[in-house]
Each structure stands twice: as structure tokens, then as C-alpha cells.
C-alpha positions in Angstrom: 99.3 108.7 99.2 96.1 107.9 101.1 94.1 108.0 97.8 96.6 105.5 96.2 96.2 103.0 99.2 92.4 103.4 99.0 92.5 102.7 95.2 94.8 99.6 95.7 92.5 98.3 98.5 89.5 98.7 96.2 91.1 96.9 93.4 92.2 94.0 95.7 88.6 93.7 97.0 87.2 93.6 93.5 89.7 90.9 92.4 88.8 88.9 95.6 85.1 89.2 94.8 85.6 88.0 91.2 87.6 85.0 92.4 85.0 84.1 95.0 82.2 84.4 92.4 84.1 82.3 89.9 84.9 79.7 92.4 81.2 79.5 93.5 80.1 79.3 89.9 82.4 76.3 89.1 81.7 74.6 92.4 78.0 74.6 91.9 78.3 73.4 88.3 79.6 69.9 89.5 76.5 67.7 90.3 76.5 66.1 93.7 74.2 63.7 95.4 72.5 66.5 97.3 71.5 68.8 94.4 68.9 66.6 92.6 70.8 66.5 89.3 72.1 63.4 87.6 75.9 63.0 87.4 77.0 62.0 83.9 80.6 60.9 83.7 82.5 60.4 80.4 82.0 57.1 78.8 85.3 55.1 78.9 86.7 54.4 75.4 87.2 50.7 76.2 84.2 48.5 76.6 83.8 46.4 79.7 83.4 42.7 78.7 81.7 40.0 80.8 82.8 36.5 79.9 79.6 34.4 80.4 78.9 30.7 79.7 77.1 31.8 76.5 79.9 34.1 75.3 81.2 37.6 75.8 78.9 40.5 76.6 80.1 44.1 76.0 79.0 47.3 77.8 79.9 50.9 77.5 80.6 52.2 81.0 81.2 55.3 83.1 83.7 54.8 85.8 83.0 56.2 89.3 86.4 55.9 91.1 86.3 58.9 93.5 84.3 59.2 96.7 82.0 61.9 95.3 81.4 60.0 92.1 80.6 56.8 94.0 78.2 58.7 96.3 76.3 60.2 93.4 76.4 57.1 91.2 73.2 56.8 89.0 71.1 58.9 91.3 68.4 61.0 89.5 68.9 59.1 86.2 65.6 58.2 84.6 66.9 55.9 81.9 70.0 54.3 80.5 70.8 52.3 77.4 70.6 48.5 77.7 74.3 48.2 76.9 75.5 50.9 79.3 76.5 50.9 82.9 78.5 52.4 85.7 81.5 50.7 87.2 82.3 51.7 90.8 86.0 51.2 91.7 87.1 51.0 95.3 90.7 51.4 96.5 90.8 48.1 98.3 88.5 45.0 98.6 85.9 45.8 101.2 82.4 45.2 102.4 80.2 47.6 100.5 76.6 48.6 100.8 74.4 50.4 98.3 70.8 51.8 98.4 68.5 53.2 95.7 67.4 56.4 97.4 67.0 59.1 94.7 67.4 56.5 92.0 64.2 56.3 89.9 65.2 53.4 87.7 65.5 49.8 88.8 69.1 48.4 88.6 71.1 45.2 88.6 74.0 45.5 91.0 76.9 43.2 90.1 79.5 42.8 92.9 83.0 41.9 91.7 86.0 40.7 93.6 89.6 41.8 93.2 90.2 39.0 90.7 87.5 40.3 88.3 85.0 37.5 89.1 81.4 38.2 90.0 80.7 37.5 93.7 77.0 38.4 93.7 74.2 39.8 91.5 71.5 41.8 93.4 68.5 43.8 92.3 67.8 47.4 93.4 64.3 48.8 93.6 63.7 52.4 92.6 63.8 55.0 95.5 64.3 52.3 98.1 66.5 52.8 101.2 66.9 49.1 101.7 70.6 48.2 102.0 72.0 46.1 99.1 75.2 44.3 100.0 76.9 41.1 98.7 78.0 39.9 102.1 81.6 39.5 101.0 84.4 42.0 100.3 84.5 43.3 96.7 86.6 45.7 94.8 84.1 46.7 92.1 80.4 47.1 91.5 78.8 47.3 88.1 75.3 48.8 87.9 73.2 48.0 84.8 69.6 48.5 83.9 67.4 46.0 85.8 67.1 42.7 84.0 70.3 43.1 82.0 72.2 40.5 84.0 69.5 37.8 83.5 68.9 38.7 79.8 72.7 38.4 79.1 73.3 35.3 81.3 75.5 37.2 83.7 75.9 35.3 86.9 78.1 34.3 89.8 81.8 33.5 89.0 81.7 35.1 85.5 84.8 37.2 84.7 84.9 40.9 83.9 87.6 42.3 81.6 88.4 46.0 81.5 91.6 48.1 82.0 90.1 49.5 85.3 89.7 45.9 86.5 92.6 44.2 84.8 95.2 46.7 86.0 94.5 46.7 89.7 96.8 45.1 92.1 96.4 44.8 95.8 97.4 42.7 98.8 98.1 39.2 97.6 97.3 39.9 93.9 99.8 39.7 91.1 99.6 42.4 88.4 97.1 41.5 85.7 98.3 39.9 82.4 97.1 42.3 79.7 97.6 39.9 76.9 94.8 37.5 77.7 91.7 39.8 77.2 88.9 38.0 75.4 87.6 39.3 72.1 84.8 41.8 72.4 81.5 40.7 70.9 78.4 42.7 70.9 75.3 41.5 72.7 
């Protein structure tokens, strides 16, 4: 009987060790802001469209809508396509602040209100700890390669269209009308 209990205990310890090892393996495979690896999120199948005075501009985007994804953002990325960006989605409109520590490429930071309209366009310098903030509450931030906003005529009060922006509702906001999306044109 004692031999059977010892054998059962040994098997249970071995199973526990395998579970701990597997958990550690998968935990450490997820990039974080602290591990010096770039986080690459899946590209959303729907392009984000910015309606500018000179026409629509289309971008493929990754969506950072969890706290760990927003914290990591584009850190440790060396390059990004001109028509690519990352959309940060916050649960409610709020004052937000960004910095460029551990981000080697310069960026345009486009701050967007609950209504999908641009509230500010700011520029981020690589590796800088300077705080970048729009000074008004926003619900979304779009990060693009530096110079992309100017090159595409993206400016204050332009409207962004994307399911992540168009489907949000919050205090004082009616649900978005999905039938009025502009046509998507390439840059």
C-alpha cells in the first residue's frame, strides 16, 4: 500500500511539473513591453479609412484593445509599411498620454474622439520619454509612420471609418450607422 501511495504521489508531481513547464513556455512566448521583442498583432481584415479633404485614405491596421497590447504598442519595431498602422482602442473617452521609449521609428500619433473625428495630430521622436498628449479626452489613437499624416493630408476634424470605431457606443453617443461608410480608395 505504501508503494502505491508513493507511486501516485510521484505521478502527481510529474504531472504538476509538466503543467508548470508548459504554462511557463506559453507565458514567455507572448511578447510584452518588458522583453525587448516587438509585438505583432494580426492585421484586421477591414481597412481603416480616413476621409480627408482630398479624398479617402486607406490603411491596414493592427488593433490594440487590451491593456497589455496598448502598453506594448509599436515598441521595438524598426519599420512599418507606409499604409500600415496600429489603432489603440480605449474603453471610454479619456485623457491619454504616450511616449516613445523603446520605439526606434518616428511616428505620427493621431488622436481620435468618440465620434471618429481627429482631435489632434502629434509627432513622436524615436526613443524619447517626452509625454505626447492631445490635451482633450479621446477614445482612439492611430499610430502611423512619421510623415504619413502630412503626406496624406490627414488633419484635425477628418473622420475615421472602421468597425472598431463605428461600432462603439458610450455615454451620450448613439450607436453608429453602419450604412454610411465611405468607399475605400487606395492612397
